[in-house]
Backbone as XML, in Angstrom:
<?xml version="1.0"?>
<chain id="A" units="angstrom">
  <residue number="1" name="MET">
    <atom name="N" x="-6.320" y="12.185" z="31.596"/>
    <atom name="CA" x="-5.075" y="12.214" z="30.857"/>
    <atom name="C" x="-4.266" y="10.923" z="30.953"/>
  </residue>
  <residue number="2" name="PRO">
    <atom name="N" x="-4.391" y="10.111" z="31.989"/>
    <atom name="CA" x="-3.605" y="8.872" z="32.010"/>
    <atom name="C" x="-3.956" y="7.935" z="30.859"/>
  </residue>
  <residue number="3" name="LYS">
    <atom name="N" x="-5.188" y="8.006" z="30.369"/>
    <atom name="CA" x="-5.578" y="7.131" z="29.269"/>
    <atom name="C" x="-4.820" y="7.479" z="27.987"/>
  </residue>
  <residue number="4" name="ILE">
    <atom name="N" x="-4.581" y="8.747" z="27.758"/>
    <atom name="CA" x="-3.848" y="9.162" z="26.555"/>
    <atom name="C" x="-2.416" y="8.636" z="26.607"/>
  </residue>
  <residue number="5" name="SER">
    <atom name="N" x="-1.775" y="8.679" z="27.758"/>
    <atom name="CA" x="-0.402" y="8.195" z="27.852"/>
    <atom name="C" x="-0.354" y="6.672" z="27.699"/>
  </residue>
  <residue number="6" name="GLU">
    <atom name="N" x="-1.405" y="5.965" z="28.157"/>
    <atom name="CA" x="-1.451" y="4.527" z="27.969"/>
    <atom name="C" x="-1.611" y="4.178" z="26.493"/>
  </residue>
  <residue number="7" name="ILE">
    <atom name="N" x="-2.424" y="4.929" z="25.798"/>
    <atom name="CA" x="-2.606" y="4.690" z="24.366"/>
    <atom name="C" x="-1.295" y="4.961" z="23.635"/>
  </residue>
  <residue number="8" name="ASP">
    <atom name="N" x="-0.595" y="6.009" z="24.001"/>
    <atom name="CA" x="0.674" y="6.318" z="23.359"/>
    <atom name="C" x="1.697" y="5.221" z="23.628"/>
  </residue>
  <residue number="9" name="LEU">
    <atom name="N" x="1.714" y="4.698" z="24.860"/>
    <atom name="CA" x="2.652" y="3.630" z="25.191"/>
    <atom name="C" x="2.322" y="2.366" z="24.395"/>
  </residue>
  <residue number="10" name="GLY">
    <atom name="N" x="1.070" y="2.001" z="24.324"/>
    <atom name="CA" x="0.657" y="0.818" z="23.563"/>
    <atom name="C" x="0.955" y="0.987" z="22.085"/>
  </residue>
  <residue number="11" name="SER">
    <atom name="N" x="0.688" y="2.162" z="21.565"/>
    <atom name="CA" x="0.957" y="2.428" z="20.160"/>
    <atom name="C" x="2.450" y="2.366" z="19.875"/>
  </residue>
  <residue number="12" name="ALA">
    <atom name="N" x="3.256" y="2.881" z="20.794"/>
    <atom name="CA" x="4.706" y="2.851" z="20.610"/>
    <atom name="C" x="5.223" y="1.411" z="20.641"/>
  </residue>
  <residue number="13" name="LEU">
    <atom name="N" x="4.697" y="0.605" z="21.573"/>
    <atom name="CA" x="5.113" y="-0.794" z="21.640"/>
    <atom name="C" x="4.704" y="-1.566" z="20.375"/>
  </residue>
  <residue number="14" name="LEU">
    <atom name="N" x="3.476" y="-1.347" z="19.935"/>
    <atom name="CA" x="3.002" y="-2.019" z="18.732"/>
    <atom name="C" x="3.849" y="-1.619" z="17.526"/>
  </residue>
  <residue number="15" name="SER">
    <atom name="N" x="4.125" y="-0.350" z="17.382"/>
    <atom name="CA" x="4.945" y="0.116" z="16.264"/>
    <atom name="C" x="6.357" y="-0.462" z="16.335"/>
  </residue>
  <residue number="16" name="THR">
    <atom name="N" x="6.887" y="-0.572" z="17.545"/>
    <atom name="CA" x="8.230" y="-1.138" z="17.718"/>
    <atom name="C" x="8.263" y="-2.598" z="17.299"/>
  </residue>
  <residue number="17" name="PHE">
    <atom name="N" x="7.276" y="-3.374" z="17.727"/>
    <atom name="CA" x="7.253" y="-4.786" z="17.367"/>
    <atom name="C" x="6.997" y="-4.992" z="15.874"/>
  </residue>
  <residue number="18" name="ILE">
    <atom name="N" x="6.193" y="-4.148" z="15.270"/>
    <atom name="CA" x="5.975" y="-4.231" z="13.825"/>
    <atom name="C" x="7.273" y="-3.927" z="13.089"/>
  </residue>
  <residue number="19" name="LEU">
    <atom name="N" x="8.002" y="-2.923" z="13.541"/>
    <atom name="CA" x="9.286" y="-2.582" z="12.923"/>
    <atom name="C" x="10.288" y="-3.724" z="13.075"/>
  </residue>
  <residue number="20" name="ILE">
    <atom name="N" x="10.334" y="-4.326" z="14.260"/>
    <atom name="CA" x="11.234" y="-5.471" z="14.486"/>
    <atom name="C" x="10.845" y="-6.633" z="13.565"/>
  </residue>
  <residue number="21" name="GLY">
    <atom name="N" x="9.550" y="-6.842" z="13.354"/>
    <atom name="CA" x="9.091" y="-7.896" z="12.447"/>
    <atom name="C" x="9.525" y="-7.646" z="11.011"/>
  </residue>
  <residue number="22" name="PHE">
    <atom name="N" x="9.428" y="-6.403" z="10.561"/>
    <atom name="CA" x="9.882" y="-6.073" z="9.208"/>
    <atom name="C" x="11.378" y="-6.287" z="9.059"/>
  </residue>
  <residue number="23" name="ILE">
    <atom name="N" x="12.143" y="-5.896" z="10.053"/>
    <atom name="CA" x="13.599" y="-6.078" z="10.001"/>
    <atom name="C" x="13.939" y="-7.566" z="9.975"/>
  </residue>
  <residue number="24" name="ALA">
    <atom name="N" x="13.270" y="-8.363" z="10.807"/>
    <atom name="CA" x="13.521" y="-9.805" z="10.840"/>
    <atom name="C" x="13.144" y="-10.447" z="9.504"/>
  </residue>
  <residue number="25" name="THR">
    <atom name="N" x="12.045" y="-10.004" z="8.914"/>
    <atom name="CA" x="11.644" y="-10.524" z="7.613"/>
    <atom name="C" x="12.682" y="-10.190" z="6.553"/>
  </residue>
  <residue number="26" name="GLY">
    <atom name="N" x="13.238" y="-8.997" z="6.619"/>
    <atom name="CA" x="14.295" y="-8.610" z="5.691"/>
    <atom name="C" x="15.507" y="-9.506" z="5.818"/>
  </residue>
  <residue number="27" name="PHE">
    <atom name="N" x="15.916" y="-9.809" z="7.050"/>
    <atom name="CA" x="17.053" y="-10.705" z="7.262"/>
    <atom name="C" x="16.771" y="-12.094" z="6.712"/>
  </residue>
  <residue number="28" name="VAL">
    <atom name="N" x="15.556" y="-12.581" z="6.896"/>
    <atom name="CA" x="15.195" y="-13.910" z="6.395"/>
    <atom name="C" x="15.244" y="-13.931" z="4.870"/>
  </residue>
  <residue number="29" name="VAL">
    <atom name="N" x="14.721" y="-12.894" z="4.232"/>
    <atom name="CA" x="14.740" y="-12.835" z="2.770"/>
    <atom name="C" x="16.176" y="-12.790" z="2.258"/>
  </residue>
  <residue number="30" name="ILE">
    <atom name="N" x="17.020" y="-11.984" z="2.889"/>
    <atom name="CA" x="18.418" y="-11.896" z="2.478"/>
    <atom name="C" x="19.118" y="-13.239" z="2.667"/>
  </residue>
  <residue number="31" name="ARG">
    <atom name="N" x="18.866" y="-13.897" z="3.784"/>
    <atom name="CA" x="19.519" y="-15.188" z="4.050"/>
    <atom name="C" x="19.066" y="-16.247" z="3.043"/>
  </residue>
  <residue number="32" name="LEU">
    <atom name="N" x="17.768" y="-16.300" z="2.751"/>
    <atom name="CA" x="17.275" y="-17.262" z="1.769"/>
    <atom name="C" x="17.829" y="-16.969" z="0.379"/>
  </residue>
  <residue number="33" name="THR">
    <atom name="N" x="17.995" y="-15.697" z="0.048"/>
    <atom name="CA" x="18.579" y="-15.330" z="-1.241"/>
    <atom name="C" x="20.016" y="-15.818" z="-1.339"/>
  </residue>
  <residue number="34" name="ILE">
    <atom name="N" x="20.783" y="-15.620" z="-0.281"/>
    <atom name="CA" x="22.181" y="-16.066" z="-0.273"/>
    <atom name="C" x="22.248" y="-17.587" z="-0.383"/>
  </residue>
  <residue number="35" name="ILE">
    <atom name="N" x="21.396" y="-18.292" z="0.354"/>
    <atom name="CA" x="21.383" y="-19.753" z="0.293"/>
    <atom name="C" x="21.017" y="-20.214" z="-1.111"/>
  </residue>
  <residue number="36" name="GLY">
    <atom name="N" x="20.026" y="-19.581" z="-1.729"/>
    <atom name="CA" x="19.612" y="-19.948" z="-3.078"/>
    <atom name="C" x="20.706" y="-19.711" z="-4.105"/>
  </residue>
  <residue number="37" name="VAL">
    <atom name="N" x="21.392" y="-18.570" z="-4.003"/>
    <atom name="CA" x="22.476" y="-18.271" z="-4.943"/>
    <atom name="C" x="23.603" y="-19.281" z="-4.783"/>
  </residue>
  <residue number="38" name="ASN">
    <atom name="N" x="23.967" y="-19.606" z="-3.550"/>
    <atom name="CA" x="25.027" y="-20.591" z="-3.333"/>
    <atom name="C" x="24.621" y="-21.970" z="-3.845"/>
  </residue>
  <residue number="39" name="TYR">
    <atom name="N" x="23.373" y="-22.340" z="-3.662"/>
    <atom name="CA" x="22.886" y="-23.636" z="-4.134"/>
    <atom name="C" x="22.969" y="-23.713" z="-5.662"/>
  </residue>
  <residue number="40" name="ILE">
    <atom name="N" x="22.507" y="-22.670" z="-6.325"/>
    <atom name="CA" x="22.553" y="-22.645" z="-7.789"/>
    <atom name="C" x="23.994" y="-22.653" z="-8.275"/>
  </residue>
  <residue number="41" name="LYS">
    <atom name="N" x="24.853" y="-21.878" z="-7.613"/>
    <atom name="CA" x="26.251" y="-21.812" z="-8.017"/>
    <atom name="C" x="26.919" y="-23.178" z="-7.884"/>
  </residue>
  <residue number="42" name="GLU">
    <atom name="N" x="26.673" y="-23.865" z="-6.801"/>
    <atom name="CA" x="27.286" y="-25.175" z="-6.589"/>
    <atom name="C" x="26.788" y="-26.187" z="-7.620"/>
  </residue>
  <residue number="43" name="ASN">
    <atom name="N" x="25.505" y="-26.174" z="-7.927"/>
    <atom name="CA" x="24.972" y="-27.132" z="-8.889"/>
    <atom name="C" x="25.523" y="-26.886" z="-10.285"/>
  </residue>
  <residue number="44" name="PHE">
    <atom name="N" x="25.626" y="-25.618" z="-10.704"/>
    <atom name="CA" x="26.168" y="-25.331" z="-12.022"/>
    <atom name="C" x="27.650" y="-25.647" z="-12.084"/>
  </residue>
  <residue number="45" name="LEU">
    <atom name="N" x="28.395" y="-25.406" z="-11.017"/>
    <atom name="CA" x="29.817" y="-25.726" z="-11.028"/>
    <atom name="C" x="30.032" y="-27.229" z="-11.133"/>
  </residue>
  <residue number="46" name="GLN">
    <atom name="N" x="29.230" y="-28.022" z="-10.445"/>
    <atom name="CA" x="29.370" y="-29.467" z="-10.515"/>
    <atom name="C" x="29.064" y="-29.975" z="-11.921"/>
  </residue>
  <residue number="47" name="LYS">
    <atom name="N" x="28.059" y="-29.419" z="-12.584"/>
    <atom name="CA" x="27.726" y="-29.850" z="-13.932"/>
    <atom name="C" x="28.833" y="-29.467" z="-14.905"/>
  </residue>
  <residue number="48" name="GLU">
    <atom name="N" x="29.387" y="-28.258" z="-14.777"/>
    <atom name="CA" x="30.461" y="-27.819" z="-15.660"/>
    <atom name="C" x="31.712" y="-28.662" z="-15.447"/>
  </residue>
  <residue number="49" name="GLU">
    <atom name="N" x="32.023" y="-28.999" z="-14.201"/>
    <atom name="CA" x="33.188" y="-29.831" z="-13.927"/>
    <atom name="C" x="33.000" y="-31.225" z="-14.509"/>
  </residue>
  <residue number="50" name="ALA">
    <atom name="N" x="31.796" y="-31.772" z="-14.439"/>
    <atom name="CA" x="31.531" y="-33.094" z="-14.995"/>
    <atom name="C" x="31.679" y="-33.068" z="-16.511"/>
  </residue>
  <residue number="51" name="VAL">
    <atom name="N" x="31.238" y="-32.015" z="-17.155"/>
    <atom name="CA" x="31.367" y="-31.897" z="-18.607"/>
    <atom name="C" x="32.837" y="-31.773" z="-18.977"/>
  </residue>
  <residue number="52" name="GLU">
    <atom name="N" x="33.601" y="-30.988" z="-18.223"/>
    <atom name="CA" x="35.023" y="-30.819" z="-18.509"/>
    <atom name="C" x="35.780" y="-32.132" z="-18.329"/>
  </residue>
  <residue number="53" name="LEU">
    <atom name="N" x="35.431" y="-32.920" z="-17.336"/>
    <atom name="CA" x="36.096" y="-34.204" z="-17.128"/>
    <atom name="C" x="35.791" y="-35.170" z="-18.270"/>
  </residue>
  <residue number="54" name="ASP">
    <atom name="N" x="34.582" y="-35.122" z="-18.792"/>
    <atom name="CA" x="34.210" y="-36.002" z="-19.891"/>
    <atom name="C" x="34.893" y="-35.594" z="-21.197"/>
  </residue>
  <residue number="55" name="LYS">
    <atom name="N" x="35.229" y="-34.332" z="-21.372"/>
    <atom name="CA" x="35.805" y="-33.836" z="-22.615"/>
    <atom name="C" x="37.322" y="-33.987" z="-22.695"/>
  </residue>
  <residue number="56" name="LYS">
    <atom name="N" x="37.975" y="-34.452" z="-21.647"/>
    <atom name="CA" x="39.429" y="-34.591" z="-21.687"/>
    <atom name="C" x="39.807" y="-35.608" z="-22.759"/>
  </residue>
  <residue number="57" name="PRO">
    <atom name="N" x="40.772" y="-35.259" z="-23.588"/>
    <atom name="CA" x="41.167" y="-36.202" z="-24.649"/>
    <atom name="C" x="41.843" y="-37.429" z="-24.045"/>
  </residue>
  <residue number="58" name="LYS">
    <atom name="N" x="41.471" y="-38.569" z="-24.574"/>
    <atom name="CA" x="42.047" y="-39.819" z="-24.083"/>
    <atom name="C" x="43.287" y="-40.139" z="-24.910"/>
  </residue>
  <residue number="59" name="SER">
    <atom name="N" x="44.289" y="-40.573" z="-24.253"/>
    <atom name="CA" x="45.532" y="-40.907" z="-24.933"/>
    <atom name="C" x="45.362" y="-42.209" z="-25.713"/>
  </residue>
  <residue number="60" name="LYS">
    <atom name="N" x="45.909" y="-42.225" z="-26.935"/>
    <atom name="CA" x="45.823" y="-43.435" z="-27.745"/>
    <atom name="C" x="46.916" y="-44.426" z="-27.358"/>
  </residue>
  <residue number="61" name="ASN">
    <atom name="N" x="47.927" y="-43.955" z="-26.657"/>
    <atom name="CA" x="49.006" y="-44.851" z="-26.242"/>
    <atom name="C" x="48.550" y="-45.675" z="-25.054"/>
  </residue>
  <residue number="62" name="LYS">
    <atom name="N" x="48.679" y="-46.961" z="-25.164"/>
    <atom name="CA" x="48.300" y="-47.856" z="-24.075"/>
    <atom name="C" x="49.571" y="-48.457" z="-23.477"/>
  </residue>
  <residue number="63" name="GLY">
    <atom name="N" x="49.603" y="-48.536" z="-22.196"/>
    <atom name="CA" x="50.742" y="-49.173" z="-21.533"/>
    <atom name="C" x="51.958" y="-48.266" z="-21.461"/>
  </residue>
  <residue number="64" name="PHE">
    <atom name="N" x="53.105" y="-48.832" z="-21.723"/>
    <atom name="CA" x="54.359" y="-48.087" z="-21.581"/>
    <atom name="C" x="54.557" y="-47.252" z="-22.800"/>
  </residue>
</chain>
């Protein structure tokens, strides 16, 4: 009977580490998604701001 309890202990440890690996992978995917969304958001905002700055009407009055 000691062999059965050893198998159960090993199986429980293996299952625990596999579960921890899945959870860690989930966190990595979520973090990469957040980083990607922020990167895309920043790049599009910079392009839109550059377009808006270029479209400002220039004053025809020069000097005073």
